C-alpha positions as CSV (number, residue, x, y, z in Angstrom):
1,M,29.5,147.1,123.2
2,S,26.7,144.6,123.8
3,G,26.3,141.2,122.2
4,S,23.8,142.6,119.7
5,D,26.6,144.9,118.3
6,H,28.9,142.1,117.3
7,P,29.3,141.3,113.6
8,S,26.8,138.7,112.6
9,P,28.4,135.2,112.2
10,P,27.4,132.8,109.4
11,D,24.1,130.9,109.7
12,F,24.7,128.6,112.6
13,A,21.5,126.6,112.0
14,R,23.6,124.1,110.1
15,N,25.3,123.3,113.3
16,A,22.6,121.5,115.2
17,L,23.3,117.8,115.9
18,A,20.8,115.1,114.9
19,E,18.1,114.0,117.3
20,P,18.2,113.4,120.3
21,W,21.7,115.0,120.5
22,N,20.3,118.3,119.4
23,L,18.8,118.9,122.8
24,L,22.2,119.0,124.5
25,T,23.5,122.3,125.9
26,V,26.3,122.9,128.4
27,S,24.0,124.5,131.0
28,G,21.5,121.7,130.6
29,L,24.2,119.0,130.9
30,A,25.6,120.6,134.1
31,A,22.0,120.6,135.6
32,S,21.3,117.0,134.6
33,A,24.7,115.8,135.9
34,A,24.0,117.5,139.3
35,A,20.6,115.8,139.5
36,A,21.9,112.4,138.5
37,N,25.1,112.4,140.7
38,P,24.6,115.1,143.3
39,E,27.2,113.8,145.9
40,R,29.7,112.3,143.5
41,L,33.0,114.1,143.3
42,F,33.3,116.0,140.0
43,L,36.4,118.3,140.3
44,R,39.4,118.3,142.6
45,D,42.1,121.0,142.6
46,C,45.8,120.3,142.5
47,A,46.9,119.5,146.1
48,S,49.7,122.1,145.9
49,R,47.5,124.9,144.6
50,E,48.1,127.2,147.5
51,D,51.9,127.3,146.6
52,W,51.4,128.8,143.2
53,D,47.9,130.4,143.4
54,G,47.6,131.5,147.0
55,N,44.2,129.8,147.4
56,L,43.4,126.5,149.2
57,P,42.6,123.6,146.9
58,R,38.9,122.9,146.4
59,Q,36.9,119.9,145.6
60,L,33.4,120.0,144.2
61,S,30.7,117.4,143.8
62,F,28.5,117.6,140.7
63,A,25.8,119.4,142.8
64,D,28.4,121.8,144.2
65,F,29.7,122.5,140.7
66,H,26.3,123.3,139.3
67,R,25.5,125.6,142.3
68,E,28.8,127.5,141.9
69,A,28.4,127.9,138.2
70,E,24.8,129.2,138.7
71,F,26.1,131.7,141.3
72,F,28.9,132.9,139.0
73,A,26.3,133.4,136.2
74,G,24.4,135.6,138.7
75,Q,27.6,137.6,139.5
76,L,28.1,138.4,135.9
77,E,24.5,139.5,135.5
78,T,24.8,141.7,138.6
79,L,27.9,143.3,137.1
80,G,26.0,144.2,134.0
81,I,27.3,141.5,131.6
82,V,24.3,140.3,129.6
83,A,23.3,137.5,127.2
84,G,25.0,137.9,123.9
85,D,28.2,139.5,125.4
86,R,31.6,137.8,125.3
87,A,34.0,137.3,128.2
88,L,37.8,136.8,127.8
89,I,38.8,134.1,130.3
90,L,42.4,134.1,131.6
91,M,42.5,131.2,134.0
92,P,44.9,128.5,135.1
93,N,43.9,124.9,135.7
94,V,41.8,125.4,138.8
95,A,38.2,124.7,139.7
96,E,37.2,128.3,139.1
97,A,38.1,128.0,135.4
98,A,35.5,125.3,134.9
99,I,33.0,127.3,137.0
100,T,33.6,130.4,134.9
101,I,33.2,128.7,131.5
102,V,30.0,126.9,132.4
103,G,28.6,129.9,134.4
104,C,29.2,132.1,131.3
105,L,27.1,129.8,129.2
106,M,24.4,129.6,131.8
107,A,24.0,133.4,131.5
108,G,24.2,133.3,127.7
109,I,27.7,134.8,127.6
110,T,30.3,133.3,125.3
111,P,33.5,132.2,127.1
112,A,36.6,133.1,125.1
113,L,39.6,131.1,126.4
114,A,43.1,132.7,126.0
115,P,46.5,131.4,127.2
116,L,47.9,133.3,130.2
117,E,51.4,132.9,128.9
118,E,50.8,135.0,125.9
119,N,52.3,138.5,125.9
120,I,50.0,141.4,126.8
121,D,49.8,142.8,123.2
122,T,48.6,139.4,121.9
123,L,46.0,139.2,124.7
124,R,44.8,142.8,124.0
125,A,44.5,141.9,120.3
126,A,42.5,138.8,121.3
127,C,40.2,140.9,123.5
128,E,39.7,143.5,120.7
129,R,39.1,140.8,118.1
130,I,36.0,139.6,119.8
131,S,34.9,142.9,121.4
132,A,35.0,141.3,124.8
133,A,32.7,143.0,127.4
134,A,34.4,141.4,130.4
135,I,37.7,139.9,131.4
136,I,37.6,137.1,134.0
137,T,40.9,136.1,135.6
138,T,42.7,135.4,138.9
139,G,45.1,137.2,141.2
140,R,48.2,135.1,140.9
141,L,49.8,132.2,139.0
142,E,53.3,131.6,140.3
143,E,55.2,134.8,139.3
144,L,52.5,136.1,137.0
145,R,49.9,138.6,138.1
146,P,47.0,137.9,135.7
147,A,44.7,140.5,137.3
148,E,47.2,143.2,136.7
149,I,47.6,142.1,133.1
150,A,43.8,142.1,132.7
151,R,43.6,145.6,134.1
152,Q,46.2,146.8,131.5
153,I,44.3,145.2,128.7
154,A,41.0,146.8,129.7
155,A,42.7,150.2,129.8
156,R,43.4,149.9,126.1
157,A,40.3,147.9,124.9
158,I,37.3,150.1,124.7
159,S,34.8,147.2,124.6
160,V,35.6,146.0,128.1
161,R,33.2,147.1,130.8
162,V,34.1,144.8,133.6
163,V,37.4,143.2,134.9
164,A,36.8,140.7,137.7
165,A,39.1,138.1,139.3
166,F,39.3,135.4,141.9
167,G,42.0,135.5,144.5
168,H,43.7,138.0,146.8
169,K,45.6,141.3,146.6
170,L,43.8,142.4,143.4
171,P,44.9,145.7,141.8
172,D,42.6,148.8,141.9
173,G,39.9,148.6,139.3
174,V,39.6,144.8,139.4
175,I,36.4,143.5,141.0
176,S,36.8,140.6,143.5
177,L,34.6,137.6,142.8
178,D,35.3,136.1,146.2
179,G,33.2,136.8,149.3
180,W,29.9,137.5,147.7
181,S,26.7,136.5,149.5
182,E,23.4,135.5,148.0
183,Q,22.1,139.0,148.9
184,D,24.8,140.5,146.7
185,V,23.6,138.7,143.6
186,D,20.9,140.1,141.3
187,A,20.6,137.3,138.8
188,N,18.4,137.5,135.7
189,P,15.2,135.5,136.4
190,N,14.4,135.5,132.7
191,R,17.5,134.1,131.1
192,P,16.9,133.2,127.4
193,L,16.5,129.5,126.7
194,R,19.9,128.1,125.4
195,R,19.9,126.6,122.0
196,Q,22.6,124.4,120.5
197,E,23.1,126.7,117.5
198,A,24.3,129.6,119.7
199,E,27.9,130.6,120.2
200,G,29.4,128.2,122.7
201,L,33.1,128.8,122.7
202,I,35.8,131.1,121.3
203,T,39.5,130.2,121.3
204,F,42.5,131.9,119.7
205,S,45.6,131.2,117.6
206,V,48.3,133.3,116.1
207,H,49.1,133.0,112.4
208,A,51.6,135.2,110.5
209,K,51.6,137.5,113.6
210,A,47.8,138.0,113.4
211,V,45.5,136.9,116.2
212,L,42.7,134.7,114.9
213,A,39.5,134.1,116.9
214,H,37.9,130.7,116.4
215,I,34.1,130.6,117.1
216,R,32.3,127.3,117.7
217,T,28.6,126.7,118.5
218,E,27.5,124.5,121.4
219,A,26.7,121.9,118.8
220,Q,30.2,121.9,117.5
221,V,31.8,121.6,121.0
222,F,29.5,118.7,121.8
223,A,30.4,117.0,118.5
224,D,34.1,117.3,119.5
225,A,33.5,115.9,123.0
226,L,31.4,113.0,121.7
227,A,34.1,112.2,119.1
228,V,36.8,112.1,121.9
229,A,34.5,110.0,124.1
230,T,33.9,107.5,121.4
231,R,37.6,107.0,120.8
232,H,38.5,107.0,124.5
233,K,35.6,105.3,126.2
234,L,36.4,106.7,129.6
235,G,34.9,104.4,132.3
236,R,32.6,105.9,134.9
237,E,34.9,104.8,137.7
238,Q,38.0,105.9,135.8
239,N,39.1,109.3,137.0
240,L,40.6,111.8,134.5
241,V,43.8,113.5,135.5
242,S,44.1,116.7,133.5
243,T,47.2,118.7,132.9
244,M,45.5,121.0,130.3
245,H,44.8,124.6,131.2
246,A,41.5,126.1,130.0
247,T,43.0,127.7,126.9
248,G,41.7,125.8,123.9
249,S,39.0,123.7,122.4
250,A,40.8,120.4,123.3
251,A,40.9,121.2,127.0
252,F,37.2,122.2,126.9
253,A,36.0,119.1,124.9
254,A,38.2,116.4,126.5
255,G,38.9,118.0,129.9
256,L,35.5,119.3,130.9
257,L,32.6,118.3,128.6
258,M,33.6,114.7,128.2
259,P,33.8,113.9,132.0
260,L,30.7,116.1,132.7
261,F,28.8,114.0,130.2
262,Q,30.1,110.7,131.4
263,G,29.8,111.4,135.2
264,T,33.5,111.0,136.0
265,T,35.9,112.8,138.3
266,I,38.5,115.3,137.2
267,E,41.8,115.6,139.1
268,L,43.5,118.9,138.1
269,V,47.3,119.4,137.8
270,G,48.5,123.0,138.1
271,P,51.4,124.5,136.3
272,F,53.1,121.2,135.2
273,T,55.8,119.5,137.3
274,A,56.5,115.8,137.5
275,A,55.9,115.9,141.3
276,R,52.4,117.5,140.8
277,L,51.5,114.9,138.2
278,R,52.6,112.0,140.5
279,N,50.6,113.4,143.4
280,A,47.5,113.7,141.2
281,L,47.9,110.1,139.9
282,R,48.3,108.8,143.4
283,R,45.0,110.1,144.5
284,A,43.1,109.4,141.3
285,G,42.3,105.8,142.1
286,E,42.8,102.7,140.0
287,K,43.8,102.9,136.3
288,P,43.1,106.7,135.8
289,A,43.2,108.3,132.4
290,L,45.6,111.1,131.8
291,L,44.9,114.1,129.5
292,A,48.1,115.8,128.4
293,P,49.7,117.6,125.5
294,A,51.7,115.3,123.3
295,S,54.8,117.4,124.0
296,L,54.9,115.7,127.4
297,L,55.1,112.2,125.9
298,P,59.0,112.0,125.9
299,L,59.0,113.1,129.6
300,L,56.3,110.6,130.5
301,R,58.1,107.9,128.7
302,E,61.3,108.6,130.7
303,S,59.3,108.7,133.9
304,L,57.8,105.3,133.2
305,R,61.3,103.8,132.4
306,R,62.9,105.3,135.5
307,E,60.4,104.8,138.3
308,K,57.4,103.0,136.9
309,G,55.3,105.9,138.2
310,L,52.9,105.7,135.3
311,A,52.5,102.0,135.3
312,G,49.1,102.3,137.0
313,L,47.7,104.5,134.2
314,G,44.7,103.1,132.4
315,S,45.0,105.3,129.3
316,L,46.4,108.5,127.9
317,V,44.7,111.1,125.8
318,A,47.5,112.9,123.9
319,V,46.6,116.3,122.4
320,M,48.8,116.9,119.3
321,R,49.3,119.9,117.1
322,P,51.0,120.3,113.7
323,G,54.7,119.9,114.0
324,M,54.6,117.4,116.9
325,E,56.4,114.3,115.5
326,L,56.2,112.3,118.6
327,V,54.5,109.0,117.5
328,E,57.5,106.9,118.4
329,A,57.1,107.8,122.1
330,A,53.5,106.7,122.1
331,S,54.3,103.2,121.0
332,E,56.3,102.5,124.1
333,F,53.5,102.9,126.7
334,P,51.9,99.8,128.2
335,F,48.4,101.3,127.9
336,P,46.2,102.8,125.2
337,V,47.3,106.2,123.8
338,V,44.4,108.0,122.3
339,P,45.3,110.9,119.9
340,V,43.4,114.1,119.7
341,F,44.8,116.3,116.9
342,D,44.2,120.1,117.4
343,L,44.6,121.9,114.1
344,N,45.7,125.1,115.8
345,E,42.1,125.7,117.0
346,R,40.7,125.4,113.5
347,A,39.2,122.0,114.3
348,L,39.7,118.9,116.5
349,V,40.2,115.5,115.0
350,A,40.0,112.2,117.0
351,P,41.5,109.7,114.5
352,E,41.1,106.0,115.0
353,A,44.9,105.5,115.0
354,M,47.9,107.6,116.0
355,P,48.8,109.7,113.0
356,M,52.4,109.9,111.8
357,G,51.8,113.6,111.2
358,L,49.5,116.1,109.6
359,A,49.7,114.4,106.2
360,D,47.9,111.4,107.6
361,L,44.9,113.6,108.5
362,M,44.3,115.1,105.0
363,G,41.0,114.3,103.4
364,S,37.5,113.6,104.7
365,H,36.6,112.5,108.2
366,Q,33.3,111.1,109.4
367,H,32.2,111.6,113.0
368,P,33.2,108.4,114.9
369,M,29.9,108.2,116.7
370,E,27.1,107.0,114.4
371,A,24.0,109.2,114.0
372,V,25.4,112.3,115.9
373,L,25.2,114.4,112.7
374,T,22.3,114.6,110.2
375,E,22.9,112.7,107.0
376,D,23.7,115.8,105.0
377,Q,26.4,117.1,107.4
378,P,30.0,116.4,106.4
379,Y,31.9,116.3,109.7
380,L,35.3,117.6,108.6
381,M,37.5,118.0,105.5
382,I,41.2,118.9,105.9
383,S,43.4,120.1,103.1
384,E,46.7,121.9,102.8
385,G,46.9,125.4,101.4
386,D,49.7,126.8,99.2
387,D,51.2,128.3,102.3
388,G,51.5,124.9,103.9
389,V,48.8,125.7,106.5
390,A,46.0,123.1,107.1
391,R,42.5,124.3,106.1
392,A,39.5,122.8,107.8
393,F,35.9,122.8,106.3
394,G,32.6,121.2,107.4
395,F,30.6,120.8,110.5
396,A,33.5,120.7,113.0
397,A,35.5,123.6,111.6
398,S,35.5,126.8,113.6
399,D,34.4,130.1,112.0
400,V,37.4,132.4,112.0
401,V,37.5,136.1,112.9
402,A,40.7,137.5,111.4
403,R,39.9,141.1,111.9
404,A,36.9,143.2,113.2
405,G,33.8,142.2,111.2
406,A,35.6,139.5,109.1
407,V,34.1,136.1,109.5
408,S,35.0,133.1,107.4
409,E,34.0,129.4,107.6
410,A,37.6,128.2,107.1
411,A,41.1,129.2,107.6
């Protein structure tokens, strides 16, 4: 099924940012960052990557990253995936995850980020919910074999035309993305010009045993990234240590777009262990920032008490979800803790102060950066439904696909 066969989403024209922010696109940002900082380090893999992934760790400058993303976009086009298609991304926290996401957007393909740890039936439902034309994954993640999982999903999802993976010892039917030469790539020389109103990201949540797909435009993901950047104010020389896998809107906005926009370096942490985090912090330079789920706050607090291993941190971006009542842990850190509240992929909120819980976020929210939205665009309104589930409306709220062909502006 090609992109033109997808159910038509609501009118996304309402989702353009105000001038001059309306000119931003992810592919354009990657190109401008490469031109401005070609030799500067952008992305560095977890040092122990080979232990759990089988591949040597990589490090990419801004120019390297842009070139790799362009090459990947050409690989997709060579494989017959075209602008308007959607690709299910099943990737751990490695350099290729960022390359895949940005490369998809360069080719006009929507990246759909799904958690590797979900069971195969949920992942198949996610794939079917968006009529994915491709699944992009990797060969190994510790004991998991994501490429085999992807092969099994594709065998049952009729929309999937291509399954491709990075890594070694791939199962039959999975195309290797490694070892391609320039001569192997037949890139589209006439890619359509990207517009901010186009689909930019799909993520997933599970509610009442149903898989929901959350669609955002590029304008919306930039609004999220700019909101986090306004609250956090990441310094250009302040590296970002990221523990967040490429599975949701918070990881995309705070862990990829924000540092790409600000020209800072990302240190990746693989499947989380305290030792891997310590190693990443040691090589991240002076006063790095840490991006982590709020569920890690108690562990981080104990680590700080025990060995002072986090004393050199400059700041912490804590990604919270409904049900995380962990505010007391945040108050004990000797550095700023910036909250980012993820409403189960319905919307992101970057509040000015640490919320005590979901109740503190109810009501209307203005974008924290002045003049990002046009005057008639409400940024976000959060309310609680009769079932106790938060509803999100306004510019930042995702459009939700609850079943084939059903699109709504709120959930």
